N, C-alpha and C positions, 0 to 999 in steps of 0.2 A: 387396686389393680386397674380399675377403669381410668383413673387419673394417669397412671403410668402409660397405658395404651394410648390415651389421648395425647399425652406429651410426646410419646415416641412418634406418633403419626404426624404431629405438628412439626417436630424437628426434622422428620423425613421430608415433609413438604418443603420446608425452608431450604434443606440441603439440595433437593432437586431443582428448586427455583434458582438458587444461587449458581448451581452448576450450569443450568441453561443460560442464565444471564451472563456468566463469565464466558461461556462458549460463544455467545452472540457478539460480545465485545471483542473477543479475539478474532472472530471471523470478519467483523467489520474492519478491524485494524489491518487484517491481511489484505482485504480488498482495497483499502486506502493505500497500503504500501504498493500494491501492484499498479494502482492508478498513478502514483508518483513515479514509479519506475518507467512505465510506458510513456509518461509525459517527458521524462528526461531523454528517453530514446527518440521520441518524436521530434524534439528540437533539432536533432542532428540527422533526421530522416532526409531522403532525397527530395528535391524540389517538387517533383510530381506528386509524391505522397502528401507533402504539406499542403499543396493546392487542393487535393482531393479532400483532405481533412477540413480545410476551411469551407469548402463547398458543402460538406456534410453538416457543419455547424450552422451555416447560413440557412440551409434548408430546414433544419429543425427550428431555428429562430422564427423563420417565416411561418412555420406550422403553428408555433405557439401563439403568435400574434393573430393568425387566421382564426384560431379556435377561441381565443380569450378576449381580444380587444373589444369586440362589440358588447359582450356581456359586461365587461368592466365599465364601459362607457355608460350603460344603462344603470348599473349600480351607483356609479359616481353621481349622475344627475339626480337619482332618487335620494341619495344620502345628503347631497347639498341642499335640496329642497326640504328634506326632513329637518336638517339643522335649523333652518330659518323658521320652520313651524314651531320647533321646540323653543327657540329663542323668543319669538314674538308672541306666540299664543300661550305656551305653557309657563314660561318664565316671566312673561309680561315685561320685557325689557326693550325699550326703543331709544337707546342712546346714540343711534347711528350704526356704523358698521365696525367700529374699532374693536369693541369687546367680542363681537361675533368673529371677526377675523382672527383674533388671538385664540379663540376656542377652536376654530378650524385648523389652525397651524399646530397648536399644542396637542390636541386630542385626536382630531381626524387624520391629519397628515402623518403624525408619528405613531399612532397606536392602532387606529381602525383600518386604514387603507392597507398596511402591510398584511394584516390578517385576511382581509377580503381578497387581496391579490393572491395570497397563498392558497386560499380555498378555491378560487376560480382556476388557477393553474393546475391544481391537483385534480379537480373534477374534469376539466376539459382536455388536459394534456398528460399529466403524470400517470393517472390511472390507466388510460388506454395504452400509453407507452410502456408501462410496466408489464401489462398483459402481453403486448407484442414481443418484448424482449424475452419474457419468460417462455412464450410459445416457441420462439426461435431456439432457445436452449433445449426445450423438450423435444423439438424436432431434430436436433442434432447439428444445428447450424454452428454452434460454438465449437464443436469438435472439428467441423469442416474448416472453419477459420483457423483454428490452431494448427491443423495439418498443412495449411497453406502458408504458415509462418506469420499469420496476422493475429495478434492478441485480441480477444474479444473486448477487453477493457479499452483498447485503443479504437477499435472500429465501432463499437456499440455504446459503450458507457461514456467515454470522454466527450464525444460530440453532443450528446444529450445533456450532460451535466453542464458543459460550457454554454450551451444554448439557453438553458434555464437561467444561469447566472447573468447572461447578457440581456435576456428578454425581460427579466424581472424589473429593472429600473425603468425601462420604457413603458411597461404596463402600469407601473406605479405612477408614472407621469400622466398617463392617459386618465386613470381614475381620479387623480387629484385635480387635473385641469377641468374635467367634466364636473367634479364636485364643486369647485369654485364657481364654475359657470352656473350650475344649478342654484347655488347659494345666492349668487348675484341676482338671478331671476326672482328668487323668493324675496330677497330684500326689496327689490324694486316694486313688488306688489304691495309692500307695506309703507315704504317711505321713498321719497324722491332722492336717489343717490347717483351722482355721476360716476361713471366707470373709472375715471382717473383716481378719484378719492378711494374707491373700493380697492383698486390695485395697490395704491399707496399704503393703505392699512395692512394689506397682506404682507407687503415687503417689510414694513416696520415690525410686524410680528414674527417674521422669519429671521431669527437670530442665527449667527454663524455656527454656534455649537449644536443647534438643532439640526442643521444641515449635515454636519459631521456625524452626529448620532444616527440620523436617518440612513446615511450611506453605509455605516458600519452594520446597522440592523439589516438593511437590504442585502448586503453581501453575505452576511452570516446566515440569514434565513434562507436565501436562495440556494446556497451551497449545501446546507443541511437537508433541505427537502429534496433536492436533486439526488443527493447521495443515498438517502433512505429509499427512494423510489427504485433506484437501480440495484441497491443491495438486496432487496427482497426478490427482485426478478432474477438476480444472479444465484440465489440460494436454491432454486428449484432443481430437481434432478432430471436428467434426460429421460424422456418417455413418461414422466409423471403428469400427464395431461389433466388428471382429475383435480390436481391442486391449483390449477390456474385461477379459478375464482378466489380461492383462499389467499393466494399470493397477491392478487390485485387488491383485495381488501386490506391486507397487511401493509402493502406499499402505500396506499392512500392514508391509512390510519397513522402509520409511523411517520410519514412525511409531514402530515398536518401537526401531529403532537410535537415532534422534535423541532420542526421548523418554527412553530409558534413559540415553543419553549425558548429557543435561541433568541428570538426577538424580545421576549419578556425579560430574559436575563440581561440583555444589553440595556434595556430600560432601567432595570433595578440597579445595576452596578455603575452605570455611567450617566444616568439622568440627573 
C-alpha cells in the first residue's frame, strides 16, 4: 500500500510538472508568434512610427552600453592578465606568444567571453529591465497601450530585444579587446615581445570557421536571453505587485540558463 501511494504521488508530480512545462512552452510560442506578427506589421508602419521605433532601440542600446561596458572592460583586463599568469607561472611555458594566442582565441574568445558578457548584461540591464516591464504591466500600462491601438509587444518588447541583440557583439568586442590588451601587458612582463608579433599571432590563430561559429553563438545567445527576460515580465498579472521580485529572479535565471545553453549547444554541434 505504501509503495502504491508513493508511486501515485510520484506519477502525480510528473504529470503536474509536464503540464506546467507544456503550458510554458505554449505560452512562449504564443509570445514569439505575437512578436513575429507585430514585426511584420511594423515593416509597413508609417514613417514616423518607424523613426520612433529606431529611436527607442538606440536609446536601449545606449543604456546597455552605459551599464555594462565599463564592467566588461575591467573583467577583460583581469582575464587577460590571468591567462598570462596561468601560462607562464602555472604551466611554466615560455615559447613566445604563439601558443598563448591560440589559447586566447580558442578558449577565451569562443567560450569564456560569451558567458561573461551574458552574465554582465543580465545583471546590469536585463534584471532591472524585466522588473520595469513587469511593473508597467502590474500598473495597467499594457492595457492603456492596447486601448490606444499600440501592441505592448511592439512598444515594449521589440525595442529591448533588438537592443540586446545589437549591443551584444559590441560588448563582446570590448571584453575581447581589453582581454588581449591585458594579456599583452602580462606577456611583456615575462618576455620582450613586439606588439606586431603579438597581433600577428592572434590573427594566425583566428581561423574563419571560428569567426563564423562565434557570430552564430552571439546571435543565438543574445536572442534567447532577451526573449526569456521579456517573457517572464510579460507573464505577470495586472495588479500582482507582490510577484515583482519573483518575476525578476525568474527572468534573470531563465535568461542565463537558456542563453548559456544555446551557446553551449552551438559549440557542441558545430565546433
